[in-house]
C-alpha positions as CSV (number, residue, x, y, z in Angstrom):
1,M,-20.1,-11.1,16.3
2,E,-16.1,-10.7,15.7
3,D,-14.3,-11.9,13.0
4,D,-12.5,-15.5,13.4
5,D,-8.8,-14.1,12.4
6,D,-6.7,-16.6,14.8
7,A,-3.0,-16.8,15.0
8,A,-1.4,-16.3,11.3
9,P,1.2,-18.2,9.9
10,L,4.9,-17.1,9.3
11,A,5.5,-14.7,6.6
12,V,6.2,-16.1,3.4
13,Q,10.3,-16.2,2.9
14,I,10.6,-14.6,-0.6
15,D,14.1,-16.0,-1.8
16,G,16.4,-13.0,-2.8
17,I,14.3,-10.2,-1.7
18,N,14.6,-7.6,1.0
19,E,14.5,-3.9,1.3
20,A,18.3,-3.4,1.2
21,N,18.8,-5.1,-2.0
22,S,15.9,-3.9,-3.8
23,L,17.1,-0.2,-4.6
24,E,16.1,1.0,-8.2
25,S,18.5,2.8,-10.1
26,S,17.5,6.7,-10.6
27,E,18.1,6.2,-14.4
28,T,15.9,3.2,-14.8
29,S,13.4,5.1,-12.4
30,E,13.4,8.1,-14.9
31,N,13.2,6.2,-18.0
32,R,11.0,3.2,-17.2
33,R,7.4,3.4,-19.1
34,I,5.9,0.5,-18.4
35,N,2.8,-0.7,-20.6
36,T,0.4,-1.9,-18.6
37,E,-2.3,-2.7,-21.1
38,G,-3.5,-5.9,-20.5
39,S,-1.7,-6.6,-17.0
40,V,-3.6,-8.3,-14.1
41,G,-3.8,-6.0,-11.2
42,V,-2.5,-7.2,-8.0
43,T,-3.9,-5.8,-4.6
44,I,-1.6,-6.7,-1.2
45,I,-3.8,-7.1,1.8
46,T,-2.5,-6.6,5.2
47,G,-3.6,-6.0,8.3
48,Y,-3.0,-6.5,12.3
49,L,-3.8,-9.9,13.5
50,G,-7.5,-10.3,14.3
51,S,-8.4,-7.3,11.8
52,G,-10.6,-9.4,9.5
53,K,-8.4,-10.1,6.5
54,S,-9.3,-13.5,6.4
55,T,-13.1,-12.7,6.3
56,L,-12.3,-10.0,3.6
57,V,-10.7,-12.9,1.4
58,N,-13.6,-15.0,2.1
59,F,-16.3,-12.4,1.2
60,I,-14.3,-11.7,-2.4
61,L,-14.2,-15.3,-3.0
62,N,-17.6,-16.2,-2.4
63,A,-19.4,-12.9,-3.5
64,Q,-20.9,-13.0,-7.0
65,H,-19.0,-10.3,-8.3
66,G,-18.6,-11.9,-12.0
67,K,-14.7,-11.5,-11.9
68,K,-12.1,-14.2,-12.2
69,I,-10.0,-13.1,-9.0
70,A,-7.1,-15.4,-7.5
71,V,-6.0,-15.3,-4.1
72,I,-2.7,-15.8,-2.9
73,L,-2.0,-16.9,0.6
74,N,1.6,-16.2,1.8
75,E,2.0,-19.6,4.0
76,F,0.4,-22.6,5.0
77,G,-1.8,-22.7,8.0
78,E,-3.8,-24.8,10.2
79,E,-5.9,-22.4,12.0
80,I,-7.3,-19.9,9.1
81,G,-10.4,-21.4,7.7
82,V,-10.0,-20.4,4.3
83,E,-6.6,-22.0,3.9
84,R,-7.9,-25.4,5.3
85,A,-10.9,-25.3,3.1
86,M,-9.6,-24.4,-0.3
87,I,-5.8,-25.2,-0.4
88,N,-4.3,-28.4,-1.5
89,D,-0.7,-28.8,-0.6
90,G,1.4,-29.9,-3.3
91,E,3.6,-33.3,-2.7
92,G,6.6,-33.0,-1.1
93,G,5.8,-29.2,0.4
94,A,6.9,-27.8,-3.3
95,L,5.2,-24.7,-4.7
96,V,1.5,-25.1,-5.0
97,E,0.7,-28.0,-7.8
98,E,-3.2,-27.8,-7.4
99,W,-5.2,-24.6,-8.2
100,V,-8.7,-24.6,-6.6
101,E,-11.7,-23.7,-8.8
102,L,-14.4,-22.0,-7.0
103,A,-18.1,-21.7,-7.8
104,N,-18.0,-18.0,-8.7
105,G,-15.0,-18.2,-10.9
106,C,-12.5,-17.6,-8.3
107,I,-8.8,-19.6,-7.8
108,C,-7.0,-19.7,-4.5
109,C,-3.4,-20.9,-4.1
110,T,-0.8,-20.4,-1.5
111,V,2.8,-19.4,-1.9
112,K,5.4,-21.5,-0.5
113,H,8.5,-20.6,-2.4
114,S,8.8,-17.9,-4.7
115,L,6.2,-15.3,-5.4
116,V,7.7,-14.6,-8.6
117,Q,6.8,-18.1,-9.8
118,A,3.4,-18.2,-8.8
119,L,2.6,-15.0,-10.3
120,E,4.0,-16.2,-13.4
121,Q,1.7,-19.5,-13.3
122,L,-1.3,-17.4,-12.5
123,V,-0.9,-15.0,-15.5
124,Q,-0.1,-18.1,-17.9
125,R,-3.1,-19.9,-17.1
126,K,-5.4,-20.4,-20.3
127,D,-8.6,-18.6,-18.7
128,R,-7.2,-14.9,-18.0
129,L,-7.5,-13.5,-14.9
130,D,-9.2,-10.0,-13.9
131,H,-7.4,-9.7,-10.7
132,I,-4.8,-11.1,-8.0
133,L,-4.9,-10.6,-4.4
134,L,-2.0,-11.2,-2.2
135,E,-2.7,-11.9,1.6
136,T,0.0,-11.2,3.7
137,T,-0.7,-12.6,7.3
138,G,2.2,-12.3,9.5
139,L,3.9,-9.8,7.4
140,A,4.2,-6.8,9.3
141,N,5.9,-4.5,6.3
142,P,4.4,-4.7,3.1
143,A,7.3,-2.5,1.4
144,P,9.3,-5.6,0.1
145,L,6.3,-7.2,-1.7
146,A,5.0,-4.0,-3.0
147,S,8.6,-3.3,-4.7
148,I,8.6,-6.7,-6.5
149,L,5.1,-6.2,-7.8
150,W,5.7,-2.6,-8.6
151,L,8.9,-2.2,-10.7
152,D,10.2,-5.8,-11.1
153,D,11.6,-6.4,-14.4
154,Q,10.7,-10.2,-14.7
155,L,6.8,-9.3,-14.0
156,E,6.3,-5.8,-15.5
157,S,4.5,-7.3,-18.6
158,A,2.5,-9.5,-17.0
159,V,1.2,-8.1,-13.5
160,K,1.1,-4.5,-12.3
161,L,0.6,-3.6,-8.5
162,D,-2.6,-1.9,-8.3
163,S,-2.8,-1.0,-4.6
164,I,-2.2,-1.9,-0.8
165,I,-5.3,-2.4,1.5
166,T,-5.0,-2.4,5.0
167,V,-7.7,-4.1,7.2
168,V,-8.1,-2.4,11.0
169,D,-10.1,-3.6,13.8
170,A,-12.4,-0.5,14.8
171,K,-13.0,-2.0,18.2
172,N,-9.1,-2.4,19.1
173,L,-7.2,-0.3,16.8
174,R,-7.0,2.6,19.4
175,L,-5.1,-0.1,22.1
176,Q,-2.7,-1.5,19.0
177,L,-1.7,2.1,18.0
178,S,-1.0,3.0,21.7
179,K,1.0,-0.2,22.0
180,H,4.8,0.9,23.0
181,S,4.0,4.5,22.7
182,G,6.8,6.6,23.4
183,S,9.6,3.7,23.0
184,S,11.8,3.2,20.0
185,S,10.0,0.5,18.5
186,F,6.0,0.9,17.6
187,P,3.7,-1.6,16.7
188,E,3.2,-3.0,13.2
189,A,-0.3,-1.1,12.9
190,F,1.8,1.8,12.4
191,L,3.3,0.6,9.4
192,Q,0.4,-0.9,8.0
193,I,-1.5,2.1,7.7
194,A,1.3,4.1,6.6
195,F,1.9,1.9,3.5
196,A,-2.0,1.7,2.9
197,D,-3.6,3.1,0.0
198,V,-7.0,2.0,1.2
199,V,-8.0,1.3,4.8
200,I,-11.0,-0.9,5.6
201,L,-12.3,0.1,9.0
202,N,-13.7,-3.2,10.2
203,K,-16.2,-4.2,12.8
204,V,-17.5,-0.8,13.3
205,D,-20.6,-2.5,14.5
206,L,-18.6,-3.5,17.8
207,V,-17.6,0.1,18.6
208,S,-18.9,1.7,21.8
209,P,-18.3,4.9,23.4
210,E,-16.6,4.7,27.1
211,D,-17.8,8.3,27.5
212,S,-21.4,8.2,27.9
213,K,-21.4,12.0,26.3
214,L,-20.1,10.3,23.1
215,T,-21.7,8.4,20.3
216,S,-20.5,5.2,18.2
217,A,-20.2,7.6,15.5
218,D,-17.9,10.3,17.3
219,V,-15.8,7.4,18.1
220,L,-15.5,6.2,14.2
221,E,-14.9,9.8,13.5
222,E,-11.8,9.9,16.0
223,L,-10.6,6.8,14.8
224,E,-10.7,7.8,11.0
225,K,-8.9,11.3,12.3
226,E,-6.1,9.1,13.9
227,I,-5.5,7.1,10.7
228,H,-5.6,10.1,8.8
229,E,-2.9,11.5,10.9
230,I,-0.6,8.8,10.1
231,N,-1.5,8.6,6.6
232,S,-3.6,11.5,5.1
233,L,-3.7,9.7,1.3
234,A,-5.4,6.6,2.5
235,N,-9.1,6.3,1.6
236,I,-11.2,4.8,4.8
237,I,-14.0,2.5,4.1
238,R,-16.0,1.5,7.0
239,S,-17.0,-2.3,7.1
240,V,-18.8,-5.1,8.9
241,R,-17.3,-8.5,8.7
242,C,-15.2,-6.9,5.7
243,Q,-18.3,-6.5,3.4
244,V,-17.4,-3.8,1.0
245,D,-18.1,-2.4,-2.3
246,L,-15.4,-4.4,-4.4
247,S,-15.1,-1.2,-7.1
248,K,-13.7,0.7,-4.1
249,I,-10.8,-1.8,-3.3
250,L,-9.9,-3.6,-7.0
251,D,-8.9,-1.4,-10.0
252,C,-7.7,1.5,-8.0
253,G,-4.7,2.4,-10.1
254,A,-2.6,3.8,-7.0
255,Y,0.7,3.2,-8.8
256,D,-0.1,4.0,-12.4
257,A,2.0,6.6,-13.4
258,M,-1.2,7.5,-16.1
259,H,-3.6,7.8,-13.2
260,V,-2.5,11.3,-12.8
261,T,-5.9,12.7,-11.9
262,H,-6.6,10.7,-8.7
263,L,-3.1,11.9,-7.3
264,E,-3.8,15.5,-8.1
265,A,-7.0,15.4,-6.3
266,L,-5.1,14.0,-3.3
267,L,-2.8,16.7,-3.7
268,K,-5.2,19.7,-3.9
269,E,-5.7,20.1,-0.5
270,S,-2.2,19.4,0.2
271,Q,-1.4,22.0,3.2
272,S,-4.0,20.3,4.9
273,M,-2.5,16.7,4.9
274,S,0.6,17.8,7.0
275,T,-0.2,16.1,10.5
276,V,1.6,16.4,14.0
277,N,3.3,13.3,15.4
278,V,0.7,10.8,17.3
279,H,1.1,8.9,19.9
280,N,4.8,10.0,20.1
281,S,5.7,7.3,17.6
282,G,6.9,10.0,15.1
283,V,5.0,8.6,12.3
284,R,3.3,11.1,10.2
285,T,2.2,12.7,7.1
286,L,4.1,15.7,5.6
287,C,3.6,17.8,2.5
288,I,5.9,20.4,1.0
289,S,5.2,22.8,-2.0
290,D,7.2,25.1,-4.0
291,Q,6.6,27.1,-7.2
292,H,10.2,27.0,-8.3
293,K,10.8,24.5,-11.2
294,V,13.0,21.5,-10.1
295,N,16.3,20.7,-11.7
296,L,15.5,16.9,-12.2
297,D,19.3,15.8,-11.7
298,K,19.9,17.6,-8.4
299,F,16.0,16.3,-7.3
300,R,17.3,12.8,-7.9
301,V,20.3,13.4,-5.7
302,W,18.2,15.2,-3.1
303,L,15.4,12.3,-2.7
304,E,17.8,9.6,-3.0
305,E,19.7,11.2,0.3
306,I,16.2,11.0,2.0
307,L,15.6,7.6,0.8
308,W,18.5,5.9,0.6
309,E,20.8,7.4,3.3
310,K,18.0,8.4,5.3
311,S,19.6,11.9,6.1
312,Y,18.7,13.9,9.1
313,N,17.5,10.5,10.7
314,M,14.2,10.7,8.4
315,D,12.6,7.4,7.6
316,V,10.1,7.9,4.4
317,Y,8.0,5.0,4.1
318,R,5.9,6.4,1.4
319,C,5.9,9.5,-1.2
320,K,4.0,10.8,-3.6
321,G,4.0,13.9,-5.9
322,V,3.6,16.2,-8.5
323,L,6.8,17.5,-9.9
324,S,7.0,20.9,-12.2
325,V,10.5,20.3,-13.8
326,Q,13.0,22.6,-15.6
327,N,13.0,22.7,-19.4
328,S,10.0,20.5,-19.6
329,D,6.2,21.2,-20.4
330,Q,5.4,17.9,-18.7
331,L,3.7,17.3,-15.3
332,H,5.9,14.5,-13.6
333,I,4.5,12.2,-11.2
334,L,6.8,11.0,-8.3
335,Q,5.8,7.8,-6.5
336,A,8.3,6.0,-4.0
337,V,8.1,3.0,-1.5
338,R,10.8,2.9,0.8
339,E,14.1,3.0,-1.2
340,I,12.4,2.1,-4.6
341,Y,11.2,5.4,-6.6
342,E,9.9,6.4,-9.9
343,I,9.7,9.6,-11.7
344,V,7.8,9.9,-15.0
345,P,6.4,12.6,-17.2
346,A,2.6,12.1,-16.9
347,R,0.6,14.7,-19.3
348,R,1.4,18.3,-20.5
349,W,0.7,21.2,-18.2
350,Q,-2.2,23.0,-19.1
351,E,-2.7,26.6,-20.2
352,G,-3.1,28.7,-17.2
353,E,-2.4,25.8,-14.8
354,S,-0.3,26.5,-11.6
355,Q,2.9,24.4,-12.3
356,M,3.5,23.9,-8.6
357,T,5.7,21.1,-7.3
358,K,4.0,19.3,-4.4
359,I,5.2,16.3,-2.4
360,V,3.7,14.2,0.2
361,F,5.7,12.4,2.7
362,I,4.8,9.5,5.1
363,G,7.2,8.4,7.8
364,Q,8.9,8.6,10.8
365,N,10.9,11.9,12.1
366,L,9.9,13.9,9.3
367,D,11.2,17.4,9.9
368,E,9.5,19.7,7.8
369,G,11.7,22.7,7.9
370,I,14.7,20.5,6.7
371,L,12.7,18.9,3.9
372,R,12.0,22.4,3.0
373,D,15.2,23.9,2.9
374,T,17.3,21.0,1.5
375,F,14.4,20.7,-1.6
376,R,15.0,24.1,-2.4
377,A,18.8,23.6,-3.3
378,S,17.5,21.1,-6.2
379,T,15.4,24.0,-7.6
C-alpha cells in the first residue's frame, strides 16, 4: 500500500532569511569554533511530494525509542494527518502556543512565523530534548534553513544542524528525475538529493521491473546508482513505509567540524566520487585532490569566487573537503552549503600520513578542468 502524502502546504515564510543575504564572512567562518556540547541536534527532513515524509514523521513520533524528540512542521495543513491529529493552532494565527505531548515522550509543533523563535521555545523547555526534526513540506531547497541552523549566531549555543534527510519514492523517482530533462530548469528532486546527507529510498516494496530480464533488486541498484551520480556523499537507506533504524538518521554529526573521521572515510575513495552529468541536468558530484599545501588566504578568495560569484557559470550546492594548509600542522575541514562556508582546524596530521587536499563539490555545470587549474593558483 502506498504512503498517503497528499498535497503539501506552502513552505513557511521565515522572515529576513534568504540565500542572498545569508552570506557568512570568511573571517567569521574561519575563526568560529562552536562549542556544541549540550546542544540539541536538528535534522531537516525534505522530499518530493508523496515520497513519505509524513510517514517518516509519524513513525518517529510513535516509535518507542526512549528519546524525547520534537517535530516542527513548517506550515499548517488540512490534508496531512499528522498535522490534523497533533497540532493546535494558537489563537489569532500566532506562533504556536500549545505543545502537544505524545505518549512516547515526543512533542510536536508547527512553525508559522520565526523558526528561530520556535527553536528557542523548544530548547528553553524544562524537559530537555534529545533531538529536533524540522519537516519541510513544500520547500524545494533546504539550503536557507540549513544556513540558519548551521552558523546562526543566535542559535549556536542552543542547537546544531545534525543532517539533511531526503525521502524519495523508489517507485516514481526515475520519472521525477526525468521531468524537464534537458531544459534550463530541472525538478526539485535533484536539489533535494544534492543537499542530502542521508537519502531514504522509500517504498522499495512497490518497485517492479519493466524489463522481464531484470529483478526488483536490479532496479533498486540502478536507482541507488542514479542517486549517487547526483550526490556521491549521501548515505542511502532502503525502507518500506519509512520504517528505518533511528540510529542511522539521528545524531549523524554531518556538520560537526570535529566529526572528522566520518568525512575522511567519505573522501578516502575520492576519485571514484566524480560522476558524469545525469539526465542532461548538469547536476553531478566532482572531486579534486592535490598534494600541494594551500595558502588559506588565497584559498578563501578562490572559494568565494566559486561560491559567491558563481565563476565560470558553476553553481555549487554542497562542498566538503579536507585541506592541507601552509604553515600549519593541523588538518582543516571545509564545509559549504550554497554561499555559506566554514573552514576549521580539526586535528593534527599524523606522522607518515599523506597530507593531501581533497574537495568534493556537488552542483550544476561543474567543470573539473577549470576547478583544478584555478585551485592550483591557491597553493
